[in-house]
TIVONU-632246 format. One record per residue: x negated, z, y negated of N, C-alpha, C in turn; residue in one letter. Coordinates in steps of 0.001 Angstrom, whole numbers, padded with zeros to 6 digits, always signed. Layout:
# residues N
XZYXZYXZYA ...
This chain:
# residues 114
-229319+076958-020278-230890+077569-019393-231760+077198-020515X -232927+078881-020433-233904+078854-021703-234524+078555-020999X -236101+078715-021770-237257+077829-021821-238181+079361-022209X -238823+079936-021324-240157+081803-022393-241190+080840-021569X -241912+080594-022754-243549+080968-022549-244192+082327-023406X -245314+082947-022431-245475+083795-022980-247077+083341-023118X -247369+084189-024045-248614+083876-025402-249844+085126-025461X -250827+084932-025511-251729+086159-025767-252519+085924-026601X -252719+086617-028034-253390+086772-029223-254793+087472-028825X -255631+086368-029020-257407+086377-028790-258012+087350-029995X -257347+087289-030740-258529+087681-032263-256984+088573-033240X -257578+089901-033433-256763+090596-033596-256334+089913-035136X -255629+089925-035557-255095+089505-037748-255055+088142-037923X -255858+087494-036861-255550+085842-037074-254734+084994-036312X -253919+084555-037153-252588+084407-037083-252195+082879-036509X -251523+082144-036250-250799+081055-035207-249778+081146-036135X -249839+079513-036381-248484+079092-037060-248285+078193-036294X -246380+077621-036681-246176+076773-036315-244414+076402-036878X -243540+075376-036667-242922+075304-036831-241626+075573-036363X -240612+076112-036290-239357+076649-035074-239211+075623-035648X -238126+075566-034724-237215+074829-033561-235674+075595-033561X -234950+075283-033799-233569+075201-033304-233689+075953-031916X -232905+077464-031981-233149+078267-031194-233799+079241-030415X -235646+079132-031632-235996+079649-030943-236127+081200-031225X -236794+082037-030275-237026+083380-030836-238293+083885-029483X -238956+085066-030721-239839+085445-030614-239878+086997-030011X -240485+087796-028949-239533+088683-028181-241308+089084-027760X -241928+090871-028779-243077+091344-028455-242551+091721-026715X -244038+091558-026340-244220+092351-024926-245280+093347-025012X -246890+093203-025306-247077+093941-025586-248431+093997-026922X -247872+094945-028003-249105+095494-029113-248056+095212-029803X -248538+095490-031262-247385+095565-032458-247762+093577-033139X -246905+092984-033054-246945+091952-033551-246613+091322-035434X -247330+091222-036001-246621+090871-037504-246632+089462-037405X -245441+089528-038105-244715+088213-037983-244513+087095-039426X -244798+086427-040091-244500+085774-041756-243510+084712-040815X -242103+084563-041614-241426+083520-041900-240952+083090-043517X -241593+081656-043160-241664+081065-044511-240209+081260-045084X -240165+081705-046470-238156+082070-047297-238087+083626-047087X -238856+084005-046215-238686+085709-045892-239687+086218-047261X -238376+087183-047950-239696+088261-048760-240529+089448-048482X -240003+089851-047315-240645+091027-046422-241313+089930-045067X -242178+091114-044737-242933+090714-043246-242051+091354-042296X -242673+090562-041206-241583+091423-039783-242672+092118-038886X -242692+093133-039251-242841+093770-037308-242993+094303-036734X -243430+094003-035319-241950+093224-033848-243084+094974-032902X -242122+095802-032472-242786+096150-031502-242469+095735-030514X -243121+096671-029020-243143+095927-028074-241762+095969-027566X -240948+094940-026938-239150+094785-027015-238460+094183-027720X -238860+094754-028750-238065+094142-030025-238111+092950-030207X -237028+091474-030758-237172+089933-030431-236717+089630-031645X -236983+088804-032183-236046+087978-033795-236338+086571-033783X -234911+086149-033871-234567+084998-033518-235225+084163-035508X -235485+083010-034841-236092+082715-035917-235549+081600-036820X -235134+080932-037657-234098+080128-038741-235202+079205-038576X -233833+078480-037699-234970+076696-037552-235461+075614-038666X -236658+075596-038368-237474+074437-039852-238231+075498-040524X -238193+076405-040557-238969+077190-041401-240798+077595-040430X -241524+077421-041002-242836+077846-040645-243179+079808-040298X -243693+079034-039406-243804+080922-038634-245431+081011-038824X -245362+082538-039203-246937+082727-039046-247223+083987-038156X -247938+083880-036802-247619+085623-036186-249452+085721-035557X -249146+087031-035651-250288+087927-035445-250470+088879-035349X -251570+089490-033791-251445+090777-033020-252429+091908-033930X -251607+093311-033939-252664+093948-034932-253959+094333-034146X -253828+094053-032738-254517+094665-031818-255231+093247-031010X -255954+093546-029947-256508+092418-028837-255474+092573-028151X -255392+091721-027478-254631+091605-026205-253268+091444-026321X -252698+091421-027578-251160+091902-028426-250711+090476-027209X -249488+090491-026951-248421+089594-026383-246998+089528-026630X -246410+087869-026628-245331+087647-026617-244968+086704-025684X -243187+086642-026233-242601+085448-025014-241839+084482-026697X -241961+083077-026450-241765+082016-027182-240386+081862-026286X -239289+082250-026627-237985+081609-025966-237502+080313-026739X -236657+080090-026184-236080+078526-027059-235196+078546-025670X -233924+078063-026360-232501+077882-026049-232295+076465-026659X -231909+075385-026116-231547+074774-026366-230379+074189-027354X -230273+073822-028353-228818+073868-029088-227545+072551-027766X -226299+073349-028618-226328+072267-026734-225094+071185-027214X -225889+070184-026426-225986+069258-026286-224070+068195-026529X -223670+067093-026837-222804+066256-026505-222265+065967-024913X -221547+066420-024931-220713+065547-023608-220938+064472-023580X -221744+064484-022282-222177+062489-021811-220861+061842-021775X -220827+060837-022509-219546+059645-022579-219396+059577-020626X -220234+059441-019900-220008+058851-018767-219268+060418-018453X -219402+061155-018322-218451+062418-017836-217170+062210-018128X -217214+062504-019094-216116+062540-019923-214468+061063-019391X -215200+060205-019250-214970+059095-018586-214318+059351-017623X -215032+060587-016346-214822+060458-015058-213630+061592-015204X -213586+062190-016136-213249+063405-016956-211318+062379-017142X -211273+061866-018202-210340+061483-017951-209708+060870-016867X -210342+059396-016332-209852+059059-014646-209568+060265-014143X -209730+061342-013745-209387+062615-012611-208026+063548-013484X -208183+063082-014941-206492+063329-015658-205375+062419-015425X -205883+061734-014787-205160+060162-015443-204101+060295-014232X -205026+060402-012971-203971+060030-011482-204022+061322-011112X -204027+063142-011807-203973+063859-011325-202443+064219-011780X -202517+063373-013463-200654+064296-014381-200096+062875-013714X -200552+061690-012875-200177+060796-013011-199273+060691-011659X -199753+061089-010603-199346+061545-009256-198052+062654-009364X -198287+063609-009998-197320+064280-010243-196140+063682-010746X -196617+062949-011966-194934+062273-012795-194084+061729-011443X -194904+061017-010806-194701+059802-009907-193903+060707-008335X -194218+061726-008166-194303+062484-007149-192338+063979-007968X -193102+063977-008932-191379+064987-009842-189830+063378-010497X -190898+062363-010576-189356+061489-010626-188997+060897-009666X -189295+061450-008215-189303+061284-006949-188152+062104-006679X -187732+063130-006908-187256+063948-006821-185627+064230-007588X -185674+064042-008842-185046+063774-009471-183958+062685-009390X -182802+063324-008724-181198+062646-008051-180866+060497-009203X -180375+060881-008674-180357+058790-009354-179064+058877-010196X -178770+059129-011415-177816+058732-011994-176446+058572-011512X -175502+058766-011440-174314+057814-011254-173636+058484-009233X -174439+058824-009009-174459+059647-006974-173632+060618-007079X 
């Protein structure tokens, strides 16, 4: 699941800034956006429909060329490790399933010496 937030910039040329988190991306919806990313040599211009994946942990500055520039900030959380309780339940289910198969398969084998 992704979280989408829509922002509208009030003042042209006045940047907003934040530190990007893992899985964040910016998508221009309306107007031209000017994006500066810490560590990048060149600035990035985003036209409506363009998407830029933000490098995690970098400082980002974003401004609009005109009033009312809009963008979405999407965040896809990093995949979390599976909970231990879920893994324990899976192990138990597999043990029951394969344990039953082994028992029923052994019951169908002829006994030696008959």
